[in-house]
C-alpha positions as a LaTeX table, in Angstrom:
\begin{tabular}{lrrr}
\hline
Residue & $x$ (\AA) & $y$ (\AA) & $z$ (\AA) \\
\hline
Met1 & 0.00 & 0.00 & 0.00 \\
Gly2 & 1.45 & 3.36 & $-1.02$ \\
Ala3 & 5.14 & 4.06 & $-1.34$ \\
Asn4 & 8.03 & 2.16 & 0.13 \\
Leu5 & 8.89 & 4.33 & 3.13 \\
Asp6 & 11.57 & 4.27 & 5.78 \\
Asp7 & 10.48 & 3.87 & 9.38 \\
Ala8 & 12.41 & 6.95 & 10.47 \\
Val9 & 13.58 & 10.12 & 8.78 \\
Ser10 & 15.60 & 13.09 & 9.91 \\
Ser11 & 13.66 & 16.36 & 9.68 \\
Glu12 & 14.68 & 20.00 & 9.81 \\
Gly13 & 13.59 & 22.37 & 12.56 \\
Leu14 & 10.36 & 20.74 & 13.72 \\
Pro15 & 9.20 & 22.08 & 17.09 \\
Ala16 & 9.44 & 20.15 & 20.32 \\
Leu17 & 6.10 & 18.91 & 21.62 \\
Gly18 & 4.69 & 20.48 & 24.76 \\
Pro19 & 2.61 & 18.43 & 27.24 \\
Gly20 & $-0.70$ & 19.63 & 25.81 \\
Asp21 & 0.14 & 19.52 & 22.09 \\
Arg22 & $-1.07$ & 15.98 & 21.50 \\
Asp23 & $-4.36$ & 16.58 & 23.28 \\
Arg24 & $-4.96$ & 19.86 & 21.45 \\
Leu25 & $-4.36$ & 18.31 & 18.04 \\
Leu26 & $-6.28$ & 15.09 & 18.60 \\
Lys27 & $-9.18$ & 16.64 & 20.48 \\
His28 & $-9.78$ & 20.34 & 19.82 \\
Ile29 & $-8.45$ & 20.63 & 16.27 \\
Leu30 & $-9.73$ & 17.25 & 15.09 \\
Lys31 & $-13.18$ & 18.01 & 16.50 \\
Gly32 & $-13.17$ & 21.29 & 14.57 \\
Val33 & $-12.54$ & 19.67 & 11.19 \\
Ser34 & $-14.71$ & 16.57 & 11.65 \\
Arg35 & $-17.29$ & 16.06 & 14.37 \\
Ala36 & $-18.37$ & 12.70 & 12.94 \\
Phe37 & $-14.88$ & 11.20 & 12.88 \\
Tyr38 & $-14.12$ & 12.77 & 16.25 \\
Leu39 & $-16.89$ & 10.63 & 17.78 \\
Thr40 & $-15.41$ & 7.50 & 16.19 \\
Leu41 & $-11.92$ & 8.39 & 17.43 \\
Arg42 & $-13.13$ & 8.90 & 21.00 \\
Ile43 & $-14.67$ & 5.43 & 21.10 \\
Leu44 & $-11.48$ & 3.70 & 19.90 \\
Pro45 & $-9.21$ & 1.91 & 22.38 \\
Gly46 & $-6.55$ & 4.26 & 23.74 \\
Gly47 & $-3.55$ & 2.87 & 21.86 \\
Leu48 & $-5.25$ & 3.46 & 18.50 \\
Arg49 & $-6.37$ & 7.04 & 19.00 \\
Glu50 & $-3.06$ & 8.77 & 18.30 \\
Pro51 & $-1.97$ & 7.05 & 15.04 \\
Val52 & $-5.51$ & 6.91 & 13.63 \\
Gly53 & $-6.31$ & 10.48 & 14.66 \\
Leu54 & $-3.01$ & 11.78 & 13.28 \\
Ala55 & $-3.55$ & 9.98 & 9.95 \\
Tyr56 & $-6.97$ & 11.63 & 9.69 \\
Leu57 & $-5.59$ & 15.09 & 10.49 \\
Leu58 & $-2.83$ & 14.80 & 7.89 \\
Ala59 & $-5.32$ & 13.57 & 5.29 \\
Arg60 & $-7.67$ & 16.44 & 6.18 \\
Ala61 & $-4.81$ & 18.92 & 5.75 \\
Ala62 & $-4.01$ & 17.46 & 2.32 \\
Asp63 & $-7.69$ & 17.69 & 1.37 \\
Thr64 & $-7.78$ & 21.35 & 2.42 \\
Ile65 & $-4.77$ & 22.04 & 0.18 \\
Ala66 & $-6.37$ & 20.23 & $-2.76$ \\
Asp67 & $-9.75$ & 21.99 & $-2.38$ \\
Thr68 & $-8.78$ & 25.58 & $-1.55$ \\
Arg69 & $-10.14$ & 28.21 & $-3.95$ \\
Ala70 & $-7.36$ & 30.60 & $-2.88$ \\
Leu71 & $-5.03$ & 28.91 & $-5.38$ \\
Ala72 & $-5.36$ & 27.94 & $-9.03$ \\
Pro73 & $-5.59$ & 24.16 & $-9.63$ \\
Asp74 & $-2.00$ & 23.88 & $-10.88$ \\
Glu75 & $-0.73$ & 25.68 & $-7.78$ \\
Arg76 & $-2.86$ & 23.45 & $-5.58$ \\
Leu77 & $-1.32$ & 20.42 & $-7.25$ \\
Ala78 & 2.18 & 21.79 & $-6.68$ \\
Arg79 & 1.42 & 22.39 & $-3.00$ \\
Leu80 & $-0.17$ & 18.95 & $-2.66$ \\
Leu81 & 2.97 & 17.35 & $-4.10$ \\
Asp82 & 5.05 & 19.42 & $-1.66$ \\
Phe83 & 2.90 & 18.11 & 1.17 \\
Arg84 & 3.29 & 14.52 & $-0.04$ \\
Ala85 & 7.06 & 14.95 & $-0.05$ \\
Gln86 & 6.85 & 16.12 & 3.57 \\
Val87 & 4.88 & 13.01 & 4.51 \\
Glu88 & 7.40 & 10.79 & 2.77 \\
Gly89 & 10.08 & 12.71 & 4.67 \\
Pro90 & 12.25 & 14.29 & 5.75 \\
Ala91 & 9.94 & 17.13 & 6.75 \\
Cys92 & 11.09 & 20.74 & 6.70 \\
Leu93 & 9.63 & 23.44 & 8.94 \\
Glu94 & 10.02 & 26.12 & 6.26 \\
Val95 & 8.08 & 24.08 & 3.68 \\
Leu96 & 5.30 & 23.19 & 6.12 \\
Thr97 & 4.93 & 26.84 & 7.12 \\
Ser98 & 4.80 & 27.98 & 3.50 \\
Ile99 & 2.10 & 25.41 & 2.67 \\
Gly100 & $-0.07$ & 26.68 & 5.51 \\
Ala101 & 0.45 & 30.32 & 4.54 \\
Ala102 & $-0.41$ & 29.67 & 0.88 \\
Val103 & $-3.87$ & 28.22 & 1.55 \\
Asp104 & $-4.73$ & 30.29 & 4.61 \\
Glu105 & $-6.83$ & 32.95 & 2.87 \\
Arg106 & $-9.96$ & 30.94 & 2.04 \\
Ala107 & $-9.78$ & 28.25 & 4.73 \\
Thr108 & $-12.23$ & 28.06 & 7.63 \\
Leu109 & $-11.03$ & 28.93 & 11.11 \\
Ser110 & $-10.73$ & 25.22 & 12.00 \\
Glu111 & $-8.79$ & 24.53 & 8.81 \\
Arg112 & $-6.47$ & 27.47 & 9.51 \\
Glu113 & $-5.78$ & 26.07 & 12.97 \\
Leu114 & $-5.04$ & 22.68 & 11.42 \\
Leu115 & $-2.65$ & 24.12 & 8.82 \\
Ala116 & $-0.89$ & 26.25 & 11.44 \\
Ser117 & $-0.40$ & 23.10 & 13.52 \\
Leu118 & 1.27 & 21.09 & 10.74 \\
Pro119 & 4.79 & 21.40 & 12.23 \\
Lys120 & 3.56 & 19.93 & 15.52 \\
Ala121 & 1.54 & 17.27 & 13.69 \\
Phe122 & 4.70 & 16.18 & 11.90 \\
Ser123 & 6.56 & 16.18 & 15.22 \\
Ile124 & 3.93 & 13.77 & 16.54 \\
Leu125 & 4.30 & 11.68 & 13.38 \\
Glu126 & 8.03 & 11.33 & 13.95 \\
Ser127 & 7.50 & 10.42 & 17.61 \\
Leu128 & 5.30 & 7.43 & 16.74 \\
Pro129 & 6.80 & 3.94 & 16.98 \\
Gly130 & 8.43 & 2.92 & 13.70 \\
Pro131 & 5.70 & 0.53 & 12.44 \\
Asp132 & 2.86 & 2.98 & 13.21 \\
Gln133 & 4.82 & 5.84 & 11.67 \\
Ala134 & 5.30 & 3.87 & 8.44 \\
Arg135 & 1.60 & 2.95 & 8.31 \\
Val136 & 0.50 & 6.57 & 8.74 \\
Arg137 & 2.95 & 7.83 & 6.13 \\
Ser138 & 1.88 & 5.17 & 3.64 \\
Val139 & $-1.88$ & 5.71 & 3.90 \\
Val140 & $-1.58$ & 9.50 & 3.68 \\
Val141 & 0.68 & 9.25 & 0.63 \\
Thr142 & $-1.88$ & 6.98 & $-1.06$ \\
Leu143 & $-4.75$ & 9.32 & $-0.21$ \\
Thr144 & $-2.91$ & 12.24 & $-1.80$ \\
Arg145 & $-2.72$ & 10.24 & $-5.05$ \\
Gly146 & $-6.52$ & 10.22 & $-5.14$ \\
Met147 & $-6.56$ & 13.97 & $-4.56$ \\
Glu148 & $-4.05$ & 14.30 & $-7.38$ \\
Met149 & $-6.54$ & 12.51 & $-9.66$ \\
Asp150 & $-9.16$ & 15.14 & $-8.79$ \\
Leu151 & $-6.80$ & 17.97 & $-9.70$ \\
Thr152 & $-5.57$ & 16.43 & $-12.95$ \\
Ile153 & $-8.75$ & 14.86 & $-14.35$ \\
Phe154 & $-11.35$ & 17.53 & $-13.65$ \\
Pro155 & $-11.47$ & 21.11 & $-15.01$ \\
Pro156 & $-11.13$ & 24.17 & $-12.75$ \\
Glu157 & $-14.28$ & 24.88 & $-10.74$ \\
Ala158 & $-14.76$ & 28.31 & $-12.32$ \\
Ser159 & $-14.47$ & 27.01 & $-15.91$ \\
Gly160 & $-18.16$ & 26.20 & $-16.24$ \\
Gln161 & $-17.23$ & 22.77 & $-17.59$ \\
Val162 & $-17.93$ & 19.33 & $-16.13$ \\
Gly163 & $-15.36$ & 16.57 & $-16.36$ \\
Thr164 & $-16.00$ & 12.90 & $-15.70$ \\
Leu165 & $-14.32$ & 9.62 & $-14.99$ \\
Lys166 & $-14.31$ & 7.54 & $-18.15$ \\
Thr167 & $-14.95$ & 3.97 & $-17.00$ \\
Ala168 & $-16.12$ & 1.87 & $-14.06$ \\
Glu169 & $-12.52$ & 0.67 & $-13.69$ \\
Glu170 & $-11.33$ & 4.26 & $-13.30$ \\
Leu171 & $-13.97$ & 4.85 & $-10.64$ \\
Asp172 & $-12.90$ & 1.69 & $-8.82$ \\
Arg173 & $-9.28$ & 2.85 & $-8.86$ \\
Tyr174 & $-10.29$ & 6.25 & $-7.53$ \\
Thr175 & $-12.36$ & 4.78 & $-4.68$ \\
Tyr176 & $-9.36$ & 2.66 & $-3.68$ \\
Leu177 & $-7.04$ & 5.66 & $-3.56$ \\
Val178 & $-9.37$ & 7.88 & $-1.52$ \\
Ala179 & $-10.97$ & 5.28 & 0.76 \\
Gly180 & $-10.11$ & 1.64 & 0.06 \\
Cys181 & $-6.54$ & 2.20 & 1.22 \\
Val182 & $-7.95$ & 3.39 & 4.55 \\
Gly183 & $-9.48$ & $-0.08$ & 4.99 \\
Glu184 & $-6.01$ & $-1.58$ & 4.61 \\
Phe185 & $-4.54$ & 0.92 & 7.07 \\
Trp186 & $-7.32$ & 0.32 & 9.59 \\
Thr187 & $-6.86$ & $-3.45$ & 9.37 \\
Glu188 & $-3.09$ & $-3.28$ & 9.83 \\
Ile189 & $-3.10$ & $-0.85$ & 12.72 \\
Thr190 & $-6.02$ & $-2.32$ & 14.67 \\
Arg191 & $-4.55$ & $-5.80$ & 14.34 \\
Ala192 & $-1.18$ & $-4.52$ & 15.59 \\
His193 & $-2.75$ & $-2.92$ & 18.67 \\
Thr194 & $-5.49$ & $-5.44$ & 19.50 \\
Pro195 & $-4.44$ & $-8.91$ & 20.77 \\
Ala196 & $-8.02$ & $-10.16$ & 20.27 \\
Leu197 & $-7.46$ & $-9.84$ & 16.50 \\
Asn198 & $-4.41$ & $-12.10$ & 16.37 \\
Ser199 & $-6.49$ & $-14.86$ & 14.79 \\
Trp200 & $-7.40$ & $-12.67$ & 11.81 \\
Asp201 & $-6.19$ & $-13.70$ & 8.36 \\
Pro202 & $-4.35$ & $-10.46$ & 7.42 \\
Gln203 & $-4.82$ & $-10.81$ & 3.67 \\
Arg204 & $-8.51$ & $-11.69$ & 3.85 \\
Met205 & $-9.31$ & $-8.95$ & 6.35 \\
Ser206 & $-7.32$ & $-6.40$ & 4.36 \\
Glu207 & $-9.32$ & $-7.26$ & 1.24 \\
Leu208 & $-12.57$ & $-6.90$ & 3.18 \\
Gly209 & $-11.31$ & $-3.61$ & 4.62 \\
Val210 & $-10.60$ & $-2.25$ & 1.14 \\
Arg211 & $-14.15$ & $-3.08$ & 0.06 \\
Phe212 & $-15.51$ & $-1.50$ & 3.27 \\
Gly213 & $-13.76$ & 1.74 & 2.35 \\
Lys214 & $-15.02$ & 1.55 & $-1.22$ \\
Ala215 & $-18.60$ & 1.05 & 0.00 \\
Leu216 & $-18.46$ & 4.20 & 2.10 \\
Gln217 & $-16.82$ & 6.24 & $-0.65$ \\
Leu218 & $-19.30$ & 5.11 & $-3.31$ \\
Thr219 & $-22.11$ & 6.12 & $-0.97$ \\
Asn220 & $-20.58$ & 9.57 & $-0.54$ \\
Leu221 & $-19.99$ & 10.02 & $-4.27$ \\
Leu222 & $-23.53$ & 9.00 & $-5.21$ \\
Arg223 & $-25.07$ & 11.16 & $-2.49$ \\
Asp224 & $-22.97$ & 14.18 & $-3.51$ \\
Val225 & $-23.54$ & 14.04 & $-7.28$ \\
Pro226 & $-25.47$ & 17.38 & $-7.38$ \\
Arg227 & $-22.83$ & 19.22 & $-5.34$ \\
Asp228 & $-19.87$ & 17.72 & $-7.21$ \\
Leu229 & $-21.40$ & 18.54 & $-10.61$ \\
Arg230 & $-21.45$ & 22.20 & $-9.64$ \\
Met231 & $-17.74$ & 21.93 & $-8.86$ \\
Gly232 & $-17.12$ & 20.55 & $-12.37$ \\
Arg233 & $-16.78$ & 16.93 & $-11.25$ \\
Cys234 & $-18.85$ & 13.92 & $-12.30$ \\
Tyr235 & $-17.86$ & 10.60 & $-10.75$ \\
Leu236 & $-20.54$ & 8.65 & $-12.62$ \\
Pro237 & $-18.61$ & 6.86 & $-15.41$ \\
Gln238 & $-18.94$ & 8.43 & $-18.83$ \\
Glu239 & $-19.47$ & 5.04 & $-20.46$ \\
Glu240 & $-22.55$ & 4.42 & $-18.30$ \\
Leu241 & $-24.01$ & 7.86 & $-18.95$ \\
Arg242 & $-23.57$ & 7.40 & $-22.68$ \\
Gly243 & $-25.47$ & 4.14 & $-22.38$ \\
Val244 & $-28.59$ & 6.13 & $-21.45$ \\
Gly245 & $-27.87$ & 8.95 & $-23.92$ \\
Leu246 & $-26.62$ & 11.52 & $-21.40$ \\
Asn247 & $-23.56$ & 13.70 & $-20.95$ \\
Pro248 & $-22.29$ & 14.93 & $-17.56$ \\
Asp249 & $-23.62$ & 18.44 & $-18.32$ \\
Asp250 & $-27.14$ & 17.02 & $-18.65$ \\
Leu251 & $-27.11$ & 16.04 & $-14.96$ \\
Leu252 & $-27.04$ & 19.69 & $-13.95$ \\
Arg253 & $-30.75$ & 19.69 & $-14.75$ \\
Pro254 & $-32.68$ & 17.98 & $-11.90$ \\
Glu255 & $-35.33$ & 16.84 & $-14.37$ \\
Ala256 & $-32.73$ & 14.48 & $-15.88$ \\
Gly257 & $-32.97$ & 12.38 & $-12.72$ \\
Pro258 & $-35.45$ & 9.75 & $-14.02$ \\
Arg259 & $-33.51$ & 9.24 & $-17.23$ \\
Ala260 & $-30.23$ & 8.84 & $-15.34$ \\
Arg261 & $-31.72$ & 6.69 & $-12.58$ \\
Ser262 & $-30.44$ & 3.42 & $-14.07$ \\
Val263 & $-26.88$ & 4.75 & $-13.66$ \\
Leu264 & $-27.63$ & 5.65 & $-10.04$ \\
Val265 & $-29.16$ & 2.22 & $-9.42$ \\
Gln266 & $-26.06$ & 0.51 & $-10.82$ \\
Gly267 & $-23.91$ & 2.58 & $-8.49$ \\
Ile268 & $-26.09$ & 1.71 & $-5.50$ \\
Arg269 & $-25.93$ & $-2.00$ & $-6.36$ \\
Asn270 & $-22.14$ & $-1.81$ & $-6.59$ \\
Ala271 & $-22.06$ & $-0.13$ & $-3.20$ \\
Leu272 & $-24.36$ & $-2.81$ & $-1.72$ \\
Asn273 & $-22.01$ & $-5.53$ & $-2.97$ \\
His274 & $-19.15$ & $-3.84$ & $-1.14$ \\
Tyr275 & $-21.29$ & $-3.43$ & 1.99 \\
Gln276 & $-21.66$ & $-7.22$ & 2.11 \\
Ala277 & $-17.89$ & $-7.38$ & 2.57 \\
Ala278 & $-18.13$ & $-4.61$ & 5.18 \\
Glu279 & $-20.68$ & $-6.70$ & 7.09 \\
Arg280 & $-18.29$ & $-9.67$ & 7.16 \\
Tyr281 & $-15.59$ & $-7.32$ & 8.43 \\
Leu282 & $-17.82$ & $-6.14$ & 11.27 \\
Tyr283 & $-18.78$ & $-9.62$ & 12.41 \\
Ala284 & $-15.10$ & $-10.63$ & 12.48 \\
Val285 & $-14.45$ & $-8.09$ & 15.26 \\
Pro286 & $-14.95$ & $-10.01$ & 18.54 \\
Ala287 & $-17.87$ & $-8.81$ & 20.66 \\
Arg288 & $-15.52$ & $-8.46$ & 23.63 \\
Ser289 & $-13.66$ & $-5.72$ & 21.70 \\
Leu290 & $-16.63$ & $-3.42$ & 22.25 \\
Arg291 & $-14.98$ & $-0.10$ & 21.45 \\
Leu292 & $-13.52$ & $-1.37$ & 18.20 \\
Arg293 & $-16.78$ & $-3.03$ & 17.21 \\
Leu294 & $-18.68$ & 0.22 & 17.74 \\
Ala295 & $-16.11$ & 2.16 & 15.71 \\
Val296 & $-16.61$ & $-0.28$ & 12.84 \\
Ser297 & $-20.40$ & $-0.51$ & 13.11 \\
Trp298 & $-21.17$ & 3.22 & 13.09 \\
Pro299 & $-19.94$ & 4.03 & 9.56 \\
Leu300 & $-21.52$ & 0.82 & 8.24 \\
Leu301 & $-24.93$ & 1.64 & 9.71 \\
Met302 & $-24.78$ & 5.29 & 8.65 \\
Gly303 & $-23.64$ & 4.34 & 5.15 \\
Leu304 & $-26.49$ & 1.88 & 4.58 \\
Ala305 & $-29.04$ & 4.31 & 6.01 \\
Thr306 & $-27.76$ & 7.06 & 3.70 \\
Leu307 & $-27.90$ & 4.70 & 0.73 \\
Gly308 & $-31.51$ & 3.92 & 1.60 \\
Arg309 & $-32.44$ & 7.58 & 1.60 \\
Leu310 & $-30.69$ & 8.05 & $-1.72$ \\
Ala311 & $-32.50$ & 5.07 & $-3.27$ \\
Arg312 & $-35.86$ & 6.56 & $-2.19$ \\
Asn313 & $-35.02$ & 10.08 & $-3.39$ \\
Arg314 & $-36.68$ & 10.53 & $-6.80$ \\
Gln315 & $-35.24$ & 14.04 & $-6.99$ \\
Trp316 & $-31.67$ & 12.92 & $-6.35$ \\
Leu317 & $-30.18$ & 15.42 & $-8.86$ \\
Asp318 & $-31.74$ & 18.41 & $-7.11$ \\
Pro319 & $-29.11$ & 20.04 & $-4.84$ \\
Lys320 & $-31.97$ & 21.31 & $-2.65$ \\
Arg321 & $-33.09$ & 17.72 & $-1.87$ \\
Pro322 & $-30.00$ & 16.07 & $-0.34$ \\
Ser323 & $-30.04$ & 12.43 & 0.75 \\
Lys324 & $-28.67$ & 12.27 & 4.25 \\
Val325 & $-29.47$ & 11.00 & 7.72 \\
Ser326 & $-30.40$ & 13.50 & 10.42 \\
Arg327 & $-28.24$ & 14.28 & 13.40 \\
Ser328 & $-30.95$ & 12.87 & 15.69 \\
Trp329 & $-30.86$ & 9.61 & 13.71 \\
Val330 & $-27.09$ & 9.42 & 14.21 \\
Tyr331 & $-27.32$ & 9.93 & 17.97 \\
Arg332 & $-30.13$ & 7.40 & 18.28 \\
Met333 & $-28.13$ & 4.90 & 16.24 \\
Met334 & $-25.08$ & 5.37 & 18.47 \\
Leu335 & $-27.18$ & 4.79 & 21.59 \\
Leu336 & $-28.86$ & 1.65 & 20.24 \\
Ser337 & $-25.61$ & 0.25 & 18.89 \\
Val338 & $-24.14$ & $-0.32$ & 22.35 \\
Pro339 & $-26.41$ & $-3.22$ & 23.39 \\
Cys340 & $-26.53$ & $-4.54$ & 19.81 \\
Ala341 & $-22.74$ & $-4.66$ & 19.55 \\
Phe342 & $-22.62$ & $-7.57$ & 22.01 \\
Ser343 & $-24.69$ & $-9.76$ & 19.70 \\
Asn344 & $-24.00$ & $-10.78$ & 16.11 \\
Gly345 & $-27.65$ & $-11.75$ & 15.85 \\
Leu346 & $-28.91$ & $-8.27$ & 16.74 \\
Leu347 & $-26.36$ & $-6.62$ & 14.48 \\
Arg348 & $-27.24$ & $-8.93$ & 11.58 \\
Ala349 & $-30.94$ & $-8.17$ & 11.99 \\
Trp350 & $-30.31$ & $-4.41$ & 12.01 \\
Val351 & $-27.93$ & $-4.48$ & 9.04 \\
Ser352 & $-30.20$ & $-6.84$ & 7.10 \\
Arg353 & $-33.17$ & $-4.49$ & 7.60 \\
Leu354 & $-31.20$ & $-1.50$ & 6.32 \\
His355 & $-29.91$ & $-3.54$ & 3.36 \\
Ser356 & $-33.47$ & $-4.68$ & 2.52 \\
Glu357 & $-34.78$ & $-1.11$ & 2.66 \\
Val358 & $-32.25$ & $-0.13$ & $-0.03$ \\
Glu359 & $-33.14$ & $-3.10$ & $-2.22$ \\
Lys360 & $-36.90$ & $-2.40$ & $-1.98$ \\
Ala361 & $-36.40$ & 1.18 & $-3.12$ \\
Leu362 & $-34.49$ & 0.25 & $-6.29$ \\
\hline
\end{tabular}
């Protein structure tokens, strides 16, 4: 997965870590850039919170660089490649500071705090044990390759044009780079820190983890079609759109939804196939590893529920009619998941019901 990286590198001028730096990064700043992931991080066993949280923060920083409107796409790409080089190491304080300064103008307050904290984040990275450090570096490098695809395949947002992925194979490659690789990372790092997972077959679980990540990413891409189109990006494969006589530009008109529905349905079915692998992944986590089981079950349950709302949304191309679960649904799901996590039977019944709701709506 990702590049071949050394376990340790020698960096230039990174700051020493104060006693509160780790907590501030992995609590305050992480909560500011992702409340949903923050909840997952807090439920994880203690030994996993730092490497997993740091990997998320570095990926979020890279995503901020790739998405900022303060820079032209070619400059964003240059800065993203600079950031990747820092992750591969050795890191340089001057380069990290310049990256943060370049994208500061249009970032949110939370993103500005994250970018300003990059030197300390890289100090934490280099303080991790060698194996964890290599895993974090590798997954973040791979994620930046997916962001690079976005910047090289799609036209600038202000161009008024819409670009698209050409084939289903290209979409599958993209979903691996931006999410499937996270399934590999999650499998490796949780297995390394959780004795209860020693019986896992690493290759099989890694493959299931990749498909878990792809399921979640496909759900996000299908849900966000209206928003992404208005950024000049269409992740629905061109070959499938042509099969129903449509171009990506046509999808900007909400009334094209019924005509394009067969493409949406195919995407939902592909996601459901990957969710079957995600279900096997969940049931492989021992019930006694409650925190880890909850951290795995939450995205699975939210993903299937979101897919169900999307399948029922006949106005799925209308940006004013988004397909998403409510915050109250999320909190209720989290509460109910605690007793259910002790029983494969209860989890299977819940997941099966959500899966069936998607199928019935297709």
